[in-house]
KEPA-681333 format. One record per residue (C-alpha): residue number from 1; residue in one letter; chain; x, y, z. Coordinates in steps of 0.2 Angstrom, whole numbers, plus 5000, padded with zeros to 4 digits. Layout:
! residues N
TIVEX  num  residuo  cadena    xx    yy    zz
TIVEX  NUM        a       A     X     Y     Z
...
//
This chain:
! residues 432
TIVEX  num  residuo  cadena    xx    yy    zz
TIVEX    1        m       A  4910  4951  5066
TIVEX    2        r       A  4919  4935  5059
TIVEX    3        h       A  4928  4927  5074
TIVEX    4        l       A  4934  4944  5081
TIVEX    5        a       A  4928  4940  5099
TIVEX    6        r       A  4944  4930  5100
TIVEX    7        i       A  4955  4944  5094
TIVEX    8        k       A  4951  4961  5098
TIVEX    9        l       A  4959  4977  5093
TIVEX   10        t       A  4956  4988  5108
TIVEX   11        l       A  4960  5003  5099
TIVEX   12        a       A  4954  5016  5113
TIVEX   13        a       A  4967  5010  5125
TIVEX   14        a       A  4977  5024  5132
TIVEX   15        v       A  4994  5020  5123
TIVEX   16        a       A  5008  5034  5121
TIVEX   17        l       A  5010  5037  5102
TIVEX   18        p       A  5024  5045  5094
TIVEX   19        c       A  5018  5061  5087
TIVEX   20        a       A  5025  5066  5070
TIVEX   21        a       A  5025  5086  5068
TIVEX   22        f       A  5019  5093  5052
TIVEX   23        a       A  5019  5111  5047
TIVEX   24        e       A  5001  5110  5041
TIVEX   25        p       A  4988  5096  5040
TIVEX   26        v       A  4992  5082  5029
TIVEX   27        e       A  4980  5069  5021
TIVEX   28        i       A  4986  5052  5015
TIVEX   29        s       A  4976  5038  5008
TIVEX   30        y       A  4979  5020  5010
TIVEX   31        l       A  4974  5008  4995
TIVEX   32        t       A  4969  4990  4999
TIVEX   33        h       A  4959  4975  4992
TIVEX   34        w       A  4951  4970  5009
TIVEX   35        s       A  4933  4967  5013
TIVEX   36        p       A  4922  4980  5023
TIVEX   37        d       A  4924  4971  5039
TIVEX   38        t       A  4943  4972  5038
TIVEX   39        v       A  4943  4989  5032
TIVEX   40        a       A  4932  4995  5046
TIVEX   41        l       A  4948  4987  5057
TIVEX   42        l       A  4960  4997  5048
TIVEX   43        e       A  4950  5013  5049
TIVEX   44        a       A  4949  5011  5068
TIVEX   45        a       A  4968  5009  5069
TIVEX   46        a       A  4970  5025  5058
TIVEX   47        e       A  4959  5034  5071
TIVEX   48        k       A  4969  5030  5084
TIVEX   49        y       A  4985  5035  5075
TIVEX   50        q       A  4976  5051  5070
TIVEX   51        s       A  4971  5055  5089
TIVEX   52        a       A  4991  5056  5093
TIVEX   53        n       A  4994  5065  5076
TIVEX   54        p       A  4980  5077  5073
TIVEX   55        d       A  4988  5085  5058
TIVEX   56        v       A  4986  5069  5049
TIVEX   57        t       A  4971  5062  5041
TIVEX   58        v       A  4971  5043  5035
TIVEX   59        t       A  4957  5038  5021
TIVEX   60        v       A  4956  5020  5017
TIVEX   61        q       A  4951  5015  4998
TIVEX   62        a       A  4947  4998  4994
TIVEX   63        v       A  4945  4989  4978
TIVEX   64        p       A  4943  4971  4972
TIVEX   65        f       A  4959  4961  4972
TIVEX   66        g       A  4956  4960  4952
TIVEX   67        d       A  4958  4979  4951
TIVEX   68        l       A  4971  4982  4964
TIVEX   69        l       A  4987  4981  4952
TIVEX   70        t       A  4977  4992  4938
TIVEX   71        t       A  4973  5005  4950
TIVEX   72        i       A  4991  5005  4957
TIVEX   73        r       A  4997  5007  4940
TIVEX   74        s       A  4984  5021  4934
TIVEX   75        q       A  4984  5031  4949
TIVEX   76        g       A  4998  5026  4961
TIVEX   77        g       A  5013  5037  4952
TIVEX   78        g       A  5004  5054  4952
TIVEX   79        s       A  5002  5066  4967
TIVEX   80        g       A  4984  5064  4968
TIVEX   81        g       A  4985  5044  4969
TIVEX   82        p       A  4984  5033  4984
TIVEX   83        t       A  4999  5037  4996
TIVEX   84        i       A  5000  5020  5003
TIVEX   85        a       A  4996  5004  4993
TIVEX   86        s       A  4996  4985  4999
TIVEX   87        i       A  5004  4975  4986
TIVEX   88        y       A  5008  4957  4982
TIVEX   89        d       A  5027  4954  4983
TIVEX   90        l       A  5027  4948  4964
TIVEX   91        w       A  5022  4965  4959
TIVEX   92        l       A  5037  4974  4967
TIVEX   93        p       A  5051  4972  4954
TIVEX   94        e       A  5041  4980  4940
TIVEX   95        l       A  5033  4995  4951
TIVEX   96        v       A  5051  4999  4956
TIVEX   97        r       A  5057  4999  4939
TIVEX   98        d       A  5043  5010  4933
TIVEX   99        g       A  5046  5023  4947
TIVEX  100        l       A  5030  5020  4956
TIVEX  101        v       A  5036  5016  4973
TIVEX  102        e       A  5048  5025  4984
TIVEX  103        k       A  5063  5018  4993
TIVEX  104        a       A  5060  5016  5012
TIVEX  105        p       A  5069  5028  5023
TIVEX  106        d       A  5084  5021  5032
TIVEX  107        d       A  5076  5019  5049
TIVEX  108        v       A  5061  5010  5041
TIVEX  109        a       A  5073  4999  5031
TIVEX  110        g       A  5083  4996  5046
TIVEX  111        e       A  5068  4990  5056
TIVEX  112        v       A  5063  4979  5041
TIVEX  113        s       A  5080  4971  5041
TIVEX  114        t       A  5080  4967  5060
TIVEX  115        a       A  5062  4963  5064
TIVEX  116        w       A  5056  4952  5050
TIVEX  117        p       A  5064  4935  5046
TIVEX  118        a       A  5078  4937  5032
TIVEX  119        g       A  5067  4928  5018
TIVEX  120        i       A  5051  4939  5021
TIVEX  121        a       A  5062  4956  5022
TIVEX  122        a       A  5070  4950  5005
TIVEX  123        a       A  5053  4950  4998
TIVEX  124        a       A  5051  4969  5002
TIVEX  125        s       A  5067  4972  4993
TIVEX  126        v       A  5074  4974  4976
TIVEX  127        d       A  5092  4972  4973
TIVEX  128        g       A  5096  4974  4992
TIVEX  129        t       A  5086  4990  4994
TIVEX  130        v       A  5070  4990  5004
TIVEX  131        y       A  5055  4998  4996
TIVEX  132        g       A  5040  4992  5008
TIVEX  133        i       A  5035  4985  5025
TIVEX  134        p       A  5030  4967  5025
TIVEX  135        n       A  5014  4963  5034
TIVEX  136        e       A  5007  4946  5030
TIVEX  137        i       A  5014  4929  5025
TIVEX  138        n       A  5004  4916  5016
TIVEX  139        v       A  5008  4898  5013
TIVEX  140        y       A  4997  4884  5004
TIVEX  141        a       A  4991  4867  5012
TIVEX  142        l       A  4979  4854  5008
TIVEX  143        n       A  4962  4858  5017
TIVEX  144        y       A  4951  4843  5017
TIVEX  145        n       A  4933  4839  5024
TIVEX  146        k       A  4934  4827  5038
TIVEX  147        a       A  4915  4822  5038
TIVEX  148        l       A  4918  4817  5019
TIVEX  149        f       A  4933  4807  5023
TIVEX  150        k       A  4924  4798  5037
TIVEX  151        e       A  4910  4795  5024
TIVEX  152        a       A  4922  4788  5012
TIVEX  153        g       A  4931  4777  5024
TIVEX  154        i       A  4947  4787  5024
TIVEX  155        a       A  4957  4787  5040
TIVEX  156        s       A  4969  4801  5036
TIVEX  157        p       A  4973  4814  5024
TIVEX  158        p       A  4984  4809  5009
TIVEX  159        a       A  5003  4810  5011
TIVEX  160        t       A  5007  4805  4993
TIVEX  161        w       A  5000  4808  4976
TIVEX  162        d       A  4994  4790  4975
TIVEX  163        e       A  4985  4793  4991
TIVEX  164        l       A  4978  4809  4985
TIVEX  165        k       A  4971  4802  4969
TIVEX  166        a       A  4964  4787  4979
TIVEX  167        a       A  4955  4798  4992
TIVEX  168        a       A  4948  4809  4977
TIVEX  169        a       A  4941  4794  4968
TIVEX  170        a       A  4933  4788  4985
TIVEX  171        i       A  4925  4805  4988
TIVEX  172        t       A  4919  4809  4970
TIVEX  173        k       A  4900  4807  4967
TIVEX  174        t       A  4892  4807  4949
TIVEX  175        e       A  4874  4808  4944
TIVEX  176        g       A  4867  4806  4927
TIVEX  177        g       A  4886  4808  4920
TIVEX  178        r       A  4888  4824  4929
TIVEX  179        i       A  4900  4827  4944
TIVEX  180        t       A  4890  4832  4960
TIVEX  181        r       A  4904  4831  4971
TIVEX  182        q       A  4922  4832  4967
TIVEX  183        g       A  4935  4823  4977
TIVEX  184        f       A  4948  4836  4972
TIVEX  185        g       A  4946  4854  4969
TIVEX  186        m       A  4955  4865  4956
TIVEX  187        i       A  4953  4884  4955
TIVEX  188        n       A  4953  4894  4938
TIVEX  189        s       A  4949  4912  4933
TIVEX  190        w       A  4963  4919  4945
TIVEX  191        p       A  4982  4919  4942
TIVEX  192        a       A  4987  4915  4960
TIVEX  193        g       A  4972  4903  4963
TIVEX  194        v       A  4977  4893  4948
TIVEX  195        v       A  4996  4894  4949
TIVEX  196        h       A  5000  4893  4967
TIVEX  197        p       A  4992  4876  4971
TIVEX  198        f       A  5000  4869  4956
TIVEX  199        a       A  5017  4876  4961
TIVEX  200        s       A  5014  4869  4979
TIVEX  201        l       A  5012  4851  4971
TIVEX  202        l       A  5027  4854  4960
TIVEX  203        v       A  5039  4859  4974
TIVEX  204        s       A  5032  4845  4984
TIVEX  205        n       A  5038  4834  4969
TIVEX  206        g       A  5056  4841  4971
TIVEX  207        g       A  5054  4853  4956
TIVEX  208        d       A  5055  4872  4954
TIVEX  209        l       A  5046  4886  4945
TIVEX  210        v       A  5062  4896  4943
TIVEX  211        i       A  5080  4892  4946
TIVEX  212        d       A  5093  4906  4945
TIVEX  213        g       A  5081  4917  4937
TIVEX  214        e       A  5078  4903  4923
TIVEX  215        p       A  5061  4894  4921
TIVEX  216        a       A  5062  4876  4926
TIVEX  217        l       A  5046  4870  4919
TIVEX  218        d       A  5054  4857  4908
TIVEX  219        s       A  5060  4846  4922
TIVEX  220        t       A  5054  4828  4925
TIVEX  221        a       A  5045  4835  4941
TIVEX  222        a       A  5036  4847  4932
TIVEX  223        g       A  5031  4834  4919
TIVEX  224        e       A  5024  4824  4933
TIVEX  225        t       A  5013  4838  4940
TIVEX  226        f       A  5007  4842  4922
TIVEX  227        a       A  5002  4824  4922
TIVEX  228        l       A  4993  4823  4938
TIVEX  229        y       A  4982  4837  4934
TIVEX  230        e       A  4977  4828  4917
TIVEX  231        t       A  4974  4811  4927
TIVEX  232        m       A  4963  4821  4940
TIVEX  233        i       A  4953  4829  4926
TIVEX  234        g       A  4952  4814  4915
TIVEX  235        e       A  4946  4802  4928
TIVEX  236        g       A  4932  4814  4934
TIVEX  237        y       A  4940  4817  4951
TIVEX  238        t       A  4939  4836  4948
TIVEX  239        d       A  4927  4848  4938
TIVEX  240        p       A  4934  4864  4932
TIVEX  241        a       A  4916  4871  4931
TIVEX  242        m       A  4916  4871  4949
TIVEX  243        g       A  4932  4879  4952
TIVEX  244        t       A  4928  4897  4946
TIVEX  245        a       A  4934  4912  4955
TIVEX  246        d       A  4928  4930  4954
TIVEX  247        a       A  4937  4947  4955
TIVEX  248        n       A  4936  4946  4974
TIVEX  249        t       A  4943  4929  4974
TIVEX  250        t       A  4928  4921  4980
TIVEX  251        g       A  4916  4911  4969
TIVEX  252        p       A  4910  4894  4965
TIVEX  253        f       A  4927  4886  4971
TIVEX  254        l       A  4924  4893  4988
TIVEX  255        d       A  4905  4889  4988
TIVEX  256        n       A  4908  4871  4983
TIVEX  257        f       A  4921  4868  4997
TIVEX  258        v       A  4908  4877  5010
TIVEX  259        s       A  4894  4867  5005
TIVEX  260        g       A  4903  4850  5005
TIVEX  261        n       A  4904  4848  4986
TIVEX  262        t       A  4923  4848  4986
TIVEX  263        g       A  4932  4836  4997
TIVEX  264        m       A  4950  4843  4995
TIVEX  265        i       A  4957  4858  4990
TIVEX  266        i       A  4974  4868  4990
TIVEX  267        m       A  4972  4885  4997
TIVEX  268        a       A  4981  4898  5007
TIVEX  269        n       A  4977  4901  5025
TIVEX  270        w       A  4970  4918  5023
TIVEX  271        w       A  4953  4910  5017
TIVEX  272        e       A  4950  4905  5035
TIVEX  273        s       A  4937  4919  5038
TIVEX  274        a       A  4927  4915  5023
TIVEX  275        l       A  4926  4897  5027
TIVEX  276        r       A  4921  4901  5046
TIVEX  277        a       A  4907  4914  5040
TIVEX  278        g       A  4901  4901  5026
TIVEX  279        m       A  4902  4885  5037
TIVEX  280        g       A  4897  4890  5054
TIVEX  281        d       A  4898  4875  5066
TIVEX  282        a       A  4903  4864  5051
TIVEX  283        f       A  4920  4872  5050
TIVEX  284        a       A  4925  4861  5063
TIVEX  285        d       A  4925  4847  5050
TIVEX  286        i       A  4939  4856  5040
TIVEX  287        g       A  4956  4850  5042
TIVEX  288        t       A  4973  4856  5037
TIVEX  289        a       A  4987  4844  5030
TIVEX  290        p       A  5004  4847  5020
TIVEX  291        i       A  5005  4845  5002
TIVEX  292        p       A  5006  4826  4996
TIVEX  293        v       A  5022  4822  4991
TIVEX  294        g       A  5025  4817  4972
TIVEX  295        p       A  5035  4802  4965
TIVEX  296        s       A  5050  4813  4963
TIVEX  297        g       A  5049  4822  4979
TIVEX  298        d       A  5057  4818  4996
TIVEX  299        t       A  5047  4828  5008
TIVEX  300        a       A  5031  4839  5009
TIVEX  301        r       A  5033  4857  5003
TIVEX  302        s       A  5023  4872  4999
TIVEX  303        i       A  5023  4889  4990
TIVEX  304        s       A  5023  4904  5001
TIVEX  305        y       A  5021  4922  4997
TIVEX  306        s       A  5019  4939  5005
TIVEX  307        w       A  5011  4956  5005
TIVEX  308        l       A  5018  4972  5009
TIVEX  309        t       A  5013  4991  5010
TIVEX  310        v       A  5023  5004  4998
TIVEX  311        v       A  5023  5023  4997
TIVEX  312        n       A  5019  5031  4982
TIVEX  313        a       A  5034  5040  4974
TIVEX  314        g       A  5025  5053  4966
TIVEX  315        a       A  5016  5060  4982
TIVEX  316        e       A  5021  5076  4989
TIVEX  317        d       A  5035  5076  5002
TIVEX  318        a       A  5025  5078  5017
TIVEX  319        r       A  5012  5065  5012
TIVEX  320        r       A  5027  5053  5009
TIVEX  321        e       A  5033  5057  5026
TIVEX  322        a       A  5017  5055  5035
TIVEX  323        a       A  5014  5038  5025
TIVEX  324        w       A  5030  5030  5031
TIVEX  325        d       A  5027  5037  5050
TIVEX  326        f       A  5010  5029  5050
TIVEX  327        l       A  5016  5012  5042
TIVEX  328        a       A  5030  5012  5055
TIVEX  329        w       A  5017  5014  5068
TIVEX  330        i       A  5003  5002  5062
TIVEX  331        n       A  5017  4989  5060
TIVEX  332        g       A  5026  4991  5076
TIVEX  333        p       A  5022  4983  5093
TIVEX  334        e       A  5018  4999  5101
TIVEX  335        s       A  5001  5001  5090
TIVEX  336        g       A  4992  4986  5097
TIVEX  337        e       A  4992  4975  5113
TIVEX  338        n       A  5004  4964  5122
TIVEX  339        g       A  5018  4968  5111
TIVEX  340        a       A  5009  4964  5095
TIVEX  341        s       A  5006  4977  5081
TIVEX  342        a       A  4988  4984  5076
TIVEX  343        m       A  4992  4976  5059
TIVEX  344        s       A  4994  4959  5066
TIVEX  345        g       A  4977  4959  5075
TIVEX  346        i       A  4969  4964  5059
TIVEX  347        l       A  4977  4950  5049
TIVEX  348        m       A  4973  4937  5063
TIVEX  349        s       A  4956  4943  5061
TIVEX  350        m       A  4956  4935  5044
TIVEX  351        g       A  4966  4920  5048
TIVEX  352        i       A  4981  4927  5040
TIVEX  353        l       A  4998  4924  5047
TIVEX  354        p       A  5008  4939  5053
TIVEX  355        s       A  5025  4941  5047
TIVEX  356        r       A  5035  4951  5060
TIVEX  357        s       A  5044  4940  5073
TIVEX  358        s       A  5037  4948  5088
TIVEX  359        d       A  5019  4947  5081
TIVEX  360        v       A  5021  4929  5078
TIVEX  361        e       A  5027  4926  5097
TIVEX  362        a       A  5013  4937  5103
TIVEX  363        y       A  5000  4926  5095
TIVEX  364        q       A  5008  4910  5097
TIVEX  365        d       A  4992  4903  5106
TIVEX  366        e       A  4982  4909  5092
TIVEX  367        l       A  4993  4901  5079
TIVEX  368        d       A  4993  4884  5088
TIVEX  369        r       A  4974  4882  5084
TIVEX  370        d       A  4969  4868  5073
TIVEX  371        f       A  4967  4876  5056
TIVEX  372        l       A  4982  4888  5057
TIVEX  373        a       A  4993  4876  5066
TIVEX  374        g       A  4993  4865  5050
TIVEX  375        y       A  5000  4881  5040
TIVEX  376        v       A  5013  4885  5053
TIVEX  377        d       A  5019  4868  5052
TIVEX  378        v       A  5022  4868  5034
TIVEX  379        l       A  5031  4886  5035
TIVEX  380        a       A  5048  4877  5037
TIVEX  381        n       A  5049  4868  5021
TIVEX  382        a       A  5040  4882  5011
TIVEX  383        k       A  5048  4889  4995
TIVEX  384        a       A  5044  4907  4991
TIVEX  385        f       A  5036  4910  4974
TIVEX  386        p       A  5049  4918  4964
TIVEX  387        v       A  5050  4937  4964
TIVEX  388        v       A  5058  4942  4948
TIVEX  389        p       A  5055  4954  4934
TIVEX  390        g       A  5041  4948  4923
TIVEX  391        g       A  5035  4938  4937
TIVEX  392        q       A  5016  4944  4936
TIVEX  393        e       A  5016  4940  4917
TIVEX  394        f       A  5025  4924  4919
TIVEX  395        s       A  5012  4919  4932
TIVEX  396        e       A  4997  4925  4920
TIVEX  397        a       A  5005  4915  4907
TIVEX  398        l       A  5007  4899  4917
TIVEX  399        q       A  4988  4902  4923
TIVEX  400        q       A  4982  4902  4904
TIVEX  401        v       A  4992  4885  4901
TIVEX  402        i       A  4986  4876  4917
TIVEX  403        e       A  4967  4882  4913
TIVEX  404        a       A  4969  4876  4895
TIVEX  405        l       A  4974  4858  4903
TIVEX  406        q       A  4960  4859  4915
TIVEX  407        y       A  4947  4861  4901
TIVEX  408        g       A  4954  4847  4890
TIVEX  409        q       A  4962  4860  4876
TIVEX  410        v       A  4979  4852  4877
TIVEX  411        t       A  4988  4836  4885
TIVEX  412        a       A  4999  4837  4899
TIVEX  413        a       A  5015  4835  4888
TIVEX  414        e       A  5008  4850  4877
TIVEX  415        a       A  5005  4860  4892
TIVEX  416        q       A  5023  4858  4899
TIVEX  417        t       A  5031  4862  4883
TIVEX  418        n       A  5020  4878  4880
TIVEX  419        a       A  5023  4883  4898
TIVEX  420        q       A  5041  4882  4897
TIVEX  421        a       A  5041  4892  4881
TIVEX  422        d       A  5030  4906  4888
TIVEX  423        a       A  5041  4907  4903
TIVEX  424        t       A  5058  4908  4894
TIVEX  425        s       A  5051  4921  4882
TIVEX  426        i       A  5043  4932  4895
TIVEX  427        l       A  5058  4931  4908
TIVEX  428        e       A  5071  4934  4895
TIVEX  429        r       A  5060  4951  4889
TIVEX  430        a       A  5059  4956  4907
TIVEX  431        r       A  5078  4957  4910
TIVEX  432        q       A  5082  4968  4893
//
């Protein structure tokens, strides 16, 4: 099972677990988008919890990422819906507004506020109130194929946009007027996959998506970022047809990088397990580097985002109580080994950075390995993707604009104008 020999969850270990007493048996469900291998680890952790809490039964429901928010909205507010849901932090403000998630109990909120870095704890909160428990932190970096760089005579990964364009030009190959190997890969058909790499280039160019709740896509830095995309596509360094994603956030964009048909791509740390599984020994050729700095930037920056688990506000009292108890346990240091939580072990099996401070410390040696070390290095200068009301709609609208630019339907200048207009309308409407 994907590199789990290096990180084992010994769930049968004799550990004294807290035992919550319930008047009668309670069934709770956990909704996630994880793959079967990872779901199996979550189920094993649930079994360990159940052994000390025999009155509680935990079942896991998995859906594709593309169906996760829809499932939460259609089922999550009723008593029969999932008791626990794993959510992208961008979704939290609307879910709170619509009364679908419960405020965290005081003891859980206090733990989140003290055991997690302030910025990550804030992403699990709305207006200062904690609604969930953070588990993973993801950040973007430039992944590149060292073998293709060596073949092209490139000594090191690009540090600037000019170097990025030069490297992409050197790596790209065409045959019969068709791109057979793209120097730089872009993603489409998936909001985060489209928007987060663009936003990472933007912040590395000194720009921002949103400032004080107002869209900032009309800035010089944003205009230069749209223009970079126009250049990469116009010069034939990237092919949108090679960048499609599917509902499981895999697809051609992943396949082309794995097979060596993409030289560079901006992606998050969590896809390490997919790369390892697809590339085998060739994974050793993959390097991680900071996002290249644009002409208006002063240092390499990236976009970060986090995930958290929330509890269904419409569930029965006993189920909500059991859900918070289970979440506090699986995210706590007593549930795993060597001071690490069981949740952090599950995350590390996928190459995902845990967010609890004690988990980061417990896995320091693992986080120092080549692929993840590059991501850990960029965390200090990362900017959190703005979590604002209307954030999901804002992200989807920006996705459409960027994709229109990728496919040559608009110019960079038109894309910038459209993106700012869309964002202004969406964020104003969300505040009403």
